[in-house]
N, C-alpha and C positions, 0 to 999 in steps of 0.2 A: 785470192781464191782460185782454185783449180779443180780439175775433174780427175776422178779415179776410175780406172777400168780394171775389172777382175773377170777372168775367164777360167773356169775349171773344166778341162776337157777330159773325157773318159770314153770308154766303150759305150755301146748303145744303152741309153736310159729308157726303161719301159714307158710307153706313151701315157699310161694311166697315172704315172708318178710325176710327170713333168710339171704340170701347172702348180701343184702344191709345192714342189721343190723350188720353183722360181719364187713363189710367195715367201717360203721359209727363208731363202737366202736373203731377200730384201729385209725381212723382219729381223733376222739374227744380226745382219750387218748394222742395221739401224740401232739395235740394242747395244752392240759392242761399241759403236761410236759414242753413244750417250754415256756409257760408263766412263769413257775417257774425256768427256766434256766436249765432244764434237757433234756437229749436226750438219748434214748435207742440205743444200737448198732443194734438191730433188733426187730421187733414185728411180732409175729405169732398170727393170730386170728382163732377161731374155733366156730362152731355153730352146734347144733343138735336141734331136736324138743323141748328139755327141758332145754337147757342151751346155754348161750352166754359167750364165754371165750376168753382170750388172755394171751399170755406170752410175757413180755418185757424182752429182753435179754440185759445184760451188763449195768445195771443202777448203777451210783455211789451212795454211801450211804448218801452223803450230797450234797447239792447245794453249789456252789462257793459263797464266800462273795463278795459283789459288792458295789461300791460307786455310788450313784446316785446324780447328780447335778441338782439343780433347780435354774433357773435364777430369780432374784428378781428385786426390783425397784432400782433406782439410790440411791447413798449414801446420797444425799441431798433431797430425796423425803420427802413429808409431813409425819408427825408421824403416821397418820391413815394408809397410804399405808404400812409403815414399820411394824406396829402392825399386819396388816392383813397377811403379809408374814410370820412373826414370828409365828403367830397362826397356819398357814397352815403347817409349817415345824416342829414346836415343839422345835425350837432352840432359843437361846438368841442372842442379837445383837453382843456380843463378839465372838460368834461361827461362824458368817457369814464371808465369804471371799470376799475381795474387789479386783476387776479387772477392768482395764480401757478398754473401747471399742475403736473402730476405730476413734471416734470423740473426744477421750480424756475424756469422762465422766466416772466416777467411778461407776461401777455396783456391786451390792451385789449378791453373790451366796451362796446357802446353799449346803454344801457337806454332804450328809447323808450316813453313813456307814450302810449297811444292812448285818448282819452276815449270814453265810450259815445256811440252815435248814436241818434237818434230812429228808431224802427222804420218810421215813415212814409217817412223818407228812404231807408232800406234798400230798402223795397218799391218806391219810385219808380225806383230803379236796377235792381232785380232783374227786375221784370215785363217791361220792354222788352227786357232781355237774353234772357229766356226766349223771348219771342215771336220775336225775330230768329234764335234758334238752334233753333227747334222742329223736331223730326225728322219732318216729314210725309213719307210715302212718295212722294207727288206734291204739288207746290205750284205756285203761279202768281204772276206779277206783273200789275198792272193799272193803268189810268189813265196819265196823262202821265208819272208817275214811273217807269213800267216801261221807259222808254227807256234807263235805266242799270241795270247789273247790281248797283249798290249799293242798289237799292230793296228794300223788304220783300217776302219771299216768304211766302205763307200759302196754306192749302188752297183757300180761296175769298176774295174781297175782304172785308177786315176793315171792319166798319161801326160798331162801338161797343165801348166799354170801360167797365165799372163796376168801380171800385176803392174800397172803403170799409173803413177801419180803425175799428172801433167805430161811431161815427156821423159820423166825419170823412172827407171825400174825400181820397184819395191822388192828388195831382195828377201827371199824366204825359201824354205825347203820343207816339204811335207813328205815324209816316208820315201826319201830319196829322189823326189821330183822337185827340181829347183825352178823357180819362176824365171821367166824370160820374156822377150818381145815376140817370140814366134808361136804361131798356131798353124793349124791345117785347114785347108778349104774343103770343098766337096770331095767325098771319098773317090769318085770316079772322074769328075770334071777337072778337079784341081787337087790332086793328092799331095802336092809338094807343100813345103812350108811357106807361110806368109809372114812378113814382118809387120807388126802393128806399131804405128807411131804413137797412139794414145787413144783416149776415149772418142776424140772427134772424128777419127777415120775408121774406127772399128767396124761399124755397121756397113758402111759402103765398101770397104775393102773386102769384107766377106761376101757381100752381094756380088761383087765383081768376080768372085771365085765360086759362084753358084751356091751360096749359103744365105738363106733368109733367116736371120736370127730371131726375128719377132714372131712368136707363136700366133698372135692375132692376125698378123699380116699373111702368114701362110694359110690360115683358115679362110681369109678373104679371097686369096688367090684360088684356092680349091673350089670354094662355093661359086665364085664368078665364072671360072672356066668350065666347071661342070654344068652350070646353067646354060652357058653359051653352046656347049656341045650338044646338050639335050634339045635346045631350041633349033639348032641347025638340022636336026632330024624330025622336027615337028612333034617332039615329045616334052613331057613335063618331069622335072626332077622331083623325086620324093625327098623333101627337105628333112635332114636328120642332123641336127647340130652336134649331137654326141659323136656321130660318125665323122663329121667334118673335123672335129677336134682330135679324134683318134688318128685320122690320116695326117693331120698337121704334125702330130707327135711321132709319126713314122717316117717323115721326109724332111730334108733340109732344102730341097729344090722341087716343090710339088708340081707335077705335070698330070692333070686329069686326062684320061684317054677313054674313048667310048668304043665298046665292042659289043658283039651280040652272041646269042647262044641259040641252040636248036629250039624253034617254037614248039616242038612236040613236048618239051618239058613243061609247057604251060598247063598241061592236064593235071599236074600236081597242084594242090591248093596253093593260092598265092602267098599265104602266110608262110608256108614252108619255103618257097622260093626266096621270099624276102629275107627270112632268117638265114638261109644258106648263104645268100650273097653278103648280108651284113655281118653276121657273127663269124662265119668261117673264113670269108674272103675279104672283108672290109670294103665291099663294093657298094656303090649307090644304085638304087632301084629307080626305074623310070616308068611312067604311065603314058598311054596313048591318049588321043583326043577324047575317046569314050570313057576314060578313067580306068581302063583295065591295065593290068600289068603288061609291060612290053617285054619282048625277048631281047632286051638290051641291058647292058650294065656299064657303069663307069668305074674304072679303077684309077688309083693315084700312083703314078710312077715317081721315082726319086731321081730321074735322069732325063735329060733332053736327048732323045734318041735320034740318030741320023736318018732313020727310015720313017720318021713320023710316029714311031711307036708301034709299027705293025708287028714286029717280032714279040714285043711285050704283050700286046693284045692277044696274039695267037697263043702264047704260053699261058696267059690267064684264062683264055677260053678253054684250053685243054684241061686245066685244073678244075675249072668250074663245071665242065661237063661230067667229070668224075664225081664231083660232089652231088650234082643234080641227079646223076644216075643212081647214086645211093639213096637219095631221097625218094626217087620214083620207085625203087625196089621196096623200100619200107612201106610206101603207100599201097602198092599192089599186094604185098604180103599181108599187111594188116587187114585189108578188105576181105581176104579169104576166110577170116574167122569172124563169126557174128559177135556183136558186142556182149550178148548174154554169156557167150563162152569165155570171152576175155574177162568178164566180171567174176567168173568163178575163181580166177587166179588171184583175186584180191585177198583170198584167205592166206596167202603166203606173205602178205605185207603187214607189218605191225603198225598200227596207227599210234598207239601209246601202250607202254607195258601195263598200265592199269586200266586201259580202255579197250583192249582187244585189238583185232585186226581191222583193216580198212573195210573188209567184208562186213564185220559187225557194225561199223559205223554206217555203211550203206543201208543195212537193214533197218537201223534206227531212223535214218533220214527218210526212207521210203514210208515207214509207218506214220511218221510225223507229217510228211507232205500229204499223204492220203487223208489224214485227220483234218488238216487245214482246209482241204477241199471239201470233204464230207460235211464238216460243220459250217461251211459257208463263210469261214473266216477270210479266205481268199475267194472273193465272188467269181462266179462264172468259170470255175475251174473243175475240170473233169477228174474225179478221184482216181479213176483207172489210169489216165494218162499221167497224172502226177506221180503215182506209184511207179509206173513203167519208167518214166524219165529218171526218177530218183534211183531206181535199181541199176540203171545203166550209166549214171552220171560220172562215176569214177572209173569206168571200165577202160578208158583209154590210157590210164596210168601204166598198164602193162603192155602197151603196144610198142613196136619198134620205133615208131616216129616220135612218140613222146619221150622215149628213152634217150633219143638223140637230141630232141629239142623240148626240154621240160616246160618252156614258156608256152607251149601249144596245148597243154592239158586243158580239156574242156572244148577248145576250138576243134581239135582233131576228132574228139568224140562226136561233135555235131556233124562233121563231114562224114564220118563212118556211119552214123545213124541214117543220114540222108541217102548215102550210097546203098544202104541195106533196105531202103524203102520204108523206114519207120515214119510215123506221122510227123509233119513239120513242127507241131507243137512240142513233141518229144525231142526232136533234133535241136530245136532252138533252146529248150530248157537245159539240155546237156551242154550246149555251147556256152550259155550265158550264166550258168548257175553260180559261178565264182563272183559275178558282178554284184554290187560295185566293189572294186578292189582298192579304192582310195577316193579321197575327196575330189570331186569334179568328174569322176568316172560315170559312165552311163548307168542309170538305175533301171533295171528291167521292169516292164509293165505287163508283159504277156502273162495271163493267169497261171499257167503251168510252170513257167519259169519262176514266177514270184514264189509259188508254193515250194518248189525244190530249193531255191536259193535261201528262203527263210528257214526251211527245215535244216539245211546244211549248216548255216551259221549258228542257228539256235542250238543244234546238237553239239557243235564244237564248244560253244560258250558254256552251256549248262554242264556238259561232262567235265570240263576242266575245273569249273567251280565246285562241282560235287567232290572232286578228289583234291580240292584245296590247292590247285595250281593256278593261283590268280596272279595277274601282273603286279609287280612291286617296283616302285621307283621307276628307273629307266629300263628295267628288265621286263621284257614281254616275249619270251622265247616262242610262244605259240601264236603270236600276232592276234591276241584276243581283243586288243583295242581296235584294231582295224576291222575285225569281224563285228564288233559292237557297232561301229559307225556304219558299216554296211547294213546291219540289221535295222538300225534306226532309219536310215535312208529308205529302205524298202517299205517299212511300215508307214512312214510319212507320205512318200510319193504315191503309194497305192491305197492310202486310207484304210489300212488294216485295223479293224476295230476289235482289239482284245488287249487285256492288260498284260504287262510284262510278267507278272506273277503267274497268270494262267498259262502263258507260253512256256515259262520255265518248268512248270509242273506237268506240262503235257507230254514231256519226253519220258521214255522208259528209264528205270522201272517204276517211277513215281505214279504213273497212271494205274498201276496194278493194285495200289492200296494207299492208305493214308501215309503222307510223307513223315519220315522220322525227324528227330530234332536236328540231325546233321544236315538233312536236306532243307529244312526250314532256315537254318543258319546260312546255308549256301545261297538260298533264294534271297535272303536279306542282303548278303554281300553283293549278289548279282544286281539287286535293285539299286544299291548305292553306286555300283560301278556304272550302270546305265545312266544314272543321273549325271555323273561326272562326264560321261561321253556325250550326253545331250548338251551339256554346257560347252564342251569343246566344239561340237558340230554347229551349234547355234551361234557361237561367238563369231564364226566366219560369216554369218549372215547379219551381224550387228546386234544380236539379242544379248541383253545384259544378264550376267549370272545371278544378280540379286533379284531380278524380276522372275527368273526361273525358280529360284528358291521360294519366292513369295507364293507361288502356286504349288510347287512340289511338296512343301512342308505344311501346306494348309490342312492336309488330311481330307478324308471323305472321297467323293467321287473322282476327283482329279489327282489324288495321290497315285503315284505309279502302281502302288500295290492295291489300290481300291478297285471299285467296280469297273472303272472306265479305262481309258487307253491313252497312248501317246498323242494320237491325233487330236483328241479333245484337250489334253493338257497343253499342247503347243498352240492350239487355237486360243486358249485363254491367255497364255503367256504373251502372244503377239498383241492381243487386244489390250492387255494390261500395260505393255510397254508404250503403245501409242497413247494411252490415257495418261500415264505418269509424266509423259513429256509435254503435256499441255498445261496451260495455266491452271485450269480446274484441277487437274491431277496433282500438280505441285502444291497448290494451296490446301487441297483436301488431305494430302499426306502430312503437311505441317499441322493441320488441325487434329488429325488422327494421333500423331505423336504427342501432341500437347495433352490430349485426352488420356492416352495410355500412361503418360508420365504421372498425371494426377492420380490415376487409378492404382498405379504401382505403389504409391505411398500409403494406400489403405491397408490396414492389417487384415481386415475381413472384406471379401468381395461384396459389393453393394447388393442389397436385396431389391429385386424387381419392384418398382413402385410407380404407379401412374399418378402424376401430379393432378390430373383432372379429378381425382377422387379426394383430394385434400385441399391444400391452400390454393389461392388464386395465383396462377403462374405469371411470370413476366411475359411480355409479348414475344421476346426472342425465344423463350422456352416453348411457347405455343407454336411458333413457326418451325422450330426444330422437330417437335413432336409430329406436326403435320407432314413435314418433309420425310421423316422416317416412315410414317404410316403409308405414304405413297411410294417411297423408294424400295422398301423391303420386298413387297410382293412383286414389283416390277423386276427387280434384280433376280429374285428366285425363279420367276417364270422364264426370264431370259437365259439363265444358267441351264435350266432344265431343257430348253430348246436349243442350247448350244449357240445362242446368239450373244456372244461375249461382248460385242461392241455395244449392244443394247444394255447389257448389265453395267458396263462402264458408264454409259450415259445416265443410268439410274443413279449411280453413285455421284455423278457430277452435280446432281440436283441438291446434294447435301452441302456443297461447298459454301454457298452464301449463308445458309442458316447456321452452320457451325461457326463461321467467322463472326456472325452477329451475336451468337450465343456467348462466345468468349469476350466480345467487346462490351456486352451490356449486362451480363449476368455474373454474380459472385457465386462461384461453386461452393466454396467453404464458408457458407453463410452461418452466422451464430445460431440460427434456428435449426435444430437437429433435423426437423421434418424436411425443411427445404434442402438442407445439405444432402440428406440421404436420397431425396428425389432427384437432385441434379447429378449426383454420382451415378445413380441408376440410369439416368438419361445418357450420360457419357458412355456407360457400359453398353447400353443398347446401340449407340452409334458405332462403337468399336465392333460389336458383334455383327452389325449390318455390313460393315466393311469386310470383316472376315468371311462373310458369306461369299465374297467374290475373290479375295486374295488376302494373304497375311502381310499387311502393309508394314509390319515391324521388321520384315526382312529386307525392305527396300531402302537403299542408301539415299541419303540426302535429307 
């Protein structure tokens, strides 16, 4: 057993592609080995900006010899069939093996012995095949060979190949680049060639030449040294694992350096400074003891400078000052124009070709937000403030700052509103109206913000459903699934008491008149869509989809399209799940299903019949009747009061009587009167359960 080292050296690999490329190399290499009957004991993959490498540990020196059997025609097959099979296998008729099949026919088989191959030969074929088929998201051709489409495509021009099995070179050539023992160290610290002896000295020889080949190790170095530099100044590093990974992908010998910038720039909103440092410059942000942004940054150099990095810091400070000056200019210029004036420019931006401009959307959102406040659907919300916030919520889309940093839409609008002296409730609503933008994001609770956020999401959803632009499969170009989850989170968190149908039909132009059939159909599709999103959202909280179905498809007040709302529906769902997970719930479910199975076999539904007016009932019948007499009104009252736990408790009282009924009473009695009465009693029990939930939807 021996180890194999492969290094593919090229010009700079983009940081965002490196980790996936490292994983792909290990995967493709493993697959190619498996095709040849080889398997390594372990594979380590490495990636830096200038090289993609792996070490395969514990490879055998040869593949195993194998016998391959090919089934041929019958022994009495026509000569043409036999000739074709012999040509395919390269054998003579005498070399074929005859075997009878299950029907007694004699079948010809070719047994081909394939001798083992040297692992070096396998690798010499496998590596070029991997390189030529490598799945880079973007790749290029270069040099004179690039004039033909048959030439190699690689992320950047391939410059060197190291391929060593044990201590022996695996000879191969890819597009004029021949494998060897030599590679290069750090571009500045050690630009000369290094001779690699094999897999065992690769990592340490490169480290000695200022190259850390392990991406995870470089990340650890950056994070640890950045933390140390921050602590030395009494500051706290704002941890950003994505930025750590990106800097590790930009350096082979990472050296974090701490510098500062003019504190006067701190008058610009902190989100702007943080984005400028992170997005434009790949710098880390720090905070002081009070938790405020410090006028300090940490950059990651790719060199161990003799002056301790002073020149590098000075150069980065100069570049950063220019970036922050631009940001401060945008900030000052944007504040000179009131948000209301910015909002007028939204007429120039198309929201959707079938739905008008962003200005049209803003007007719809403003009307809807005002209606939510006026009707008291969002309690304690001032209608005037809701309309004002909605009218201005998209105004920052046309500002210089959001043009430079689209991630700050909403946030900058909040800052501009506050700087303009608008009410805090309006500024907060503008800032937060996009929330929540994903699972786990903060859900707004301020009344004005809730009204504007609800109106914005509802307008987006209802409009796209009205023009039949619904999500399909994995396609959701307008992020409607995310908007629906945000809508649901807002409704539940803030106990917004209105049905989804009423919300859907509240938007223009439906409120101007009776909805047409297209709008009704869109509302039905929307209803189904929201049900699916509820299942997704509640699944993360451990709520079962079948329990949701048991309430959703019950109909009546707790149907999403009924009189009530999501808050009521989910209250019933949670109480039901707690109940069905108890022994009483499990046994009642079993009794319910037994009863419904009996009733399904009846051609006609049983006629309501009170056994107390006919024959003398069995004791178990009397007990079940008494239990139903007590449970039905209790459950109905509890449902009306939204005390769903009490409704489940009322159902629980039926468990013992229904068990005793099935143990002691013959439902299909020869006496027609008794049989009819008992079927009617089972139907009554089923209907009593349906008053709380449709147990037929519950699995188990």
